[in-house]
C-alpha positions in Angstrom: 0.0 0.0 0.0 1.3 3.4 -1.0 0.3 6.3 1.3 0.5 9.8 -0.3 1.0 12.6 2.2 -0.4 16.0 1.1 0.3 19.3 2.9 -2.2 22.1 2.9 -4.3 20.3 0.2 -7.7 21.6 -0.9 -10.0 19.8 1.5 -13.1 17.9 0.3 -15.5 18.7 3.1 -17.5 15.6 2.6 -14.4 13.3 2.6 -13.1 14.8 5.8 -16.5 14.8 7.4 -16.8 11.1 6.6 -13.4 10.4 8.1 -14.3 12.3 11.2 -17.5 10.3 11.6 -15.6 7.0 11.0 -13.0 7.9 13.6 -15.3 9.4 16.3 -18.7 7.9 15.7 -22.0 9.8 16.0 -24.3 11.0 13.2 -22.7 12.0 10.0 -22.8 15.7 9.4 -20.9 17.5 6.6 -18.9 20.3 8.1 -17.2 23.3 6.4 -13.6 22.0 7.0 -11.8 24.0 4.4 -13.1 27.3 5.7 -12.3 26.3 9.3 -8.8 25.2 8.5 -8.1 28.4 6.6 -9.2 30.5 9.6 -7.8 28.4 12.5 -5.0 26.2 11.4 -1.3 26.8 10.8 -1.1 23.8 8.5 -2.6 20.4 7.8 -1.6 17.1 6.3 -3.8 14.4 4.7 -2.9 10.8 4.2 -4.3 9.3 1.0 -4.4 5.8 -0.4 -5.6 5.6 -4.1 -6.8 9.3 -3.7 -9.0 8.4 -0.8 -8.5 10.3 2.5 -7.5 7.8 5.2 -5.9 10.1 7.8 -5.7 13.7 8.8 -3.8 16.0 11.2 -3.7 19.7 11.6 -1.7 22.2 13.6 -3.7 24.9 15.4 -2.4 27.8 17.4 -3.4 30.0 20.3 -2.8 33.2 18.4 0.5 33.7 20.3 3.5 31.4 20.6 1.9 28.0 20.9 0.9 25.6 18.2 -0.2 22.0 18.7 -1.4 19.0 16.6 -4.9 17.9 16.4 -5.3 14.3 15.1 -8.5 13.3 13.2 
């Protein structure tokens, strides 16, 4: 299996919403991920297998000195 890592890729809101539901459970709701990431994240990385999103992480910050990873 080849995993392709993509940095600051254009996010497919449906694909990331589905990954979030698969990871955390609950009802599937499509969220505006791209807009949120642009506003609140320093960067993000997606893991893709055959162009399917299979993993995601993003670095958010507190507006000052601190950034941290959020795994999805």
